Short mmCIF file of the C-alpha atoms (twelve columns), coordinates in Angstrom:
data_MODEL
# 
_entry.id   MODEL 
# 
loop_
_atom_site.group_PDB 
_atom_site.id 
_atom_site.type_symbol 
_atom_site.label_atom_id 
_atom_site.label_alt_id 
_atom_site.label_comp_id 
_atom_site.label_asym_id 
_atom_site.label_seq_id 
_atom_site.Cartn_x 
_atom_site.Cartn_y 
_atom_site.Cartn_z 
_atom_site.pdbx_PDB_model_num 
ATOM 1  C CA . MET A 1  1.777   16.102  -3.014 1 
ATOM 2  C CA . PRO A 2  0.987   16.447  0.647  1 
ATOM 3  C CA . THR A 3  3.542   18.305  2.542  1 
ATOM 4  C CA . ASP A 4  5.267   17.149  5.875  1 
ATOM 5  C CA . SER A 5  3.196   19.360  7.918  1 
ATOM 6  C CA . THR A 6  -0.017  18.450  6.212  1 
ATOM 7  C CA . VAL A 7  0.927   14.650  6.592  1 
ATOM 8  C CA . THR A 8  1.756   15.213  10.373 1 
ATOM 9  C CA . ALA A 9  -1.629  17.278  11.129 1 
ATOM 10 C CA . CYS A 10 -3.837  14.154  9.440  1 
ATOM 11 C CA . LEU A 11 -2.253  11.476  11.479 1 
ATOM 12 C CA . SER A 12 -2.199  13.608  14.568 1 
ATOM 13 C CA . GLU A 13 -6.250  12.927  14.399 1 
ATOM 14 C CA . LEU A 14 -5.795  9.613   14.137 1 
ATOM 15 C CA . GLN A 15 -6.887  7.538   16.763 1 
ATOM 16 C CA . ILE A 16 -6.385  3.917   17.144 1 
ATOM 17 C CA . HIS A 17 -7.631  1.473   18.954 1 
ATOM 18 C CA . LEU A 18 -8.336  -2.447  19.596 1 
ATOM 19 C CA . VAL A 19 -11.592 -3.703  18.607 1 
ATOM 20 C CA . ALA A 20 -13.685 -5.030  21.374 1 
ATOM 21 C CA . ARG A 21 -15.988 -7.956  21.483 1 
ATOM 22 C CA . HIS A 22 -19.095 -6.000  21.286 1 
ATOM 23 C CA . GLU A 23 -17.696 -3.598  18.152 1 
ATOM 24 C CA . LYS A 24 -16.880 -6.987  16.057 1 
ATOM 25 C CA . SER A 25 -19.635 -7.066  13.656 1 
ATOM 26 C CA . ARG A 26 -19.642 -2.973  13.195 1 
ATOM 27 C CA . TYR A 27 -15.650 -3.558  12.725 1 
ATOM 28 C CA . LYS A 28 -16.669 -6.882  10.046 1 
ATOM 29 C CA . GLU A 29 -19.153 -4.776  8.384  1 
ATOM 30 C CA . LEU A 30 -17.298 -1.245  7.975  1 
ATOM 31 C CA . ILE A 31 -13.932 -3.582  6.283  1 
ATOM 32 C CA . ALA A 32 -16.041 -5.413  4.028  1 
ATOM 33 C CA . GLN A 33 -17.648 -1.826  3.164  1 
ATOM 34 C CA . HIS A 34 -14.299 0.298   3.377  1 
ATOM 35 C CA . HIS A 35 -11.118 -1.561  2.863  1 
ATOM 36 C CA . TYR A 36 -9.993  -2.191  -0.307 1 
ATOM 37 C CA . LEU A 37 -9.546  -6.044  -0.107 1 
ATOM 38 C CA . GLY A 38 -12.736 -6.781  2.126  1 
ATOM 39 C CA . ASP A 39 -13.097 -8.476  5.175  1 
ATOM 40 C CA . LEU A 40 -10.083 -11.020 4.358  1 
ATOM 41 C CA . ALA A 41 -9.287  -13.245 7.151  1 
ATOM 42 C CA . LYS A 42 -6.616  -11.786 9.871  1 
ATOM 43 C CA . ILE A 43 -3.331  -12.938 10.148 1 
ATOM 44 C CA . GLY A 44 -1.196  -12.911 12.904 1 
ATOM 45 C CA . GLU A 45 -2.801  -13.625 16.566 1 
ATOM 46 C CA . THR A 46 -6.634  -12.520 17.071 1 
ATOM 47 C CA . ARG A 47 -8.966  -13.298 19.933 1 
# 
């Protein structure tokens, strides 16, 4: 099991940003390929 410092180090490198319109097709491609549920319909507010 990873230690708290290992988890913190990994998460400190994580970057999150909203998907821009010009990135949407790449986002869908990556989600379909890598997410365990695939490219499901989004829940909540989307634009």
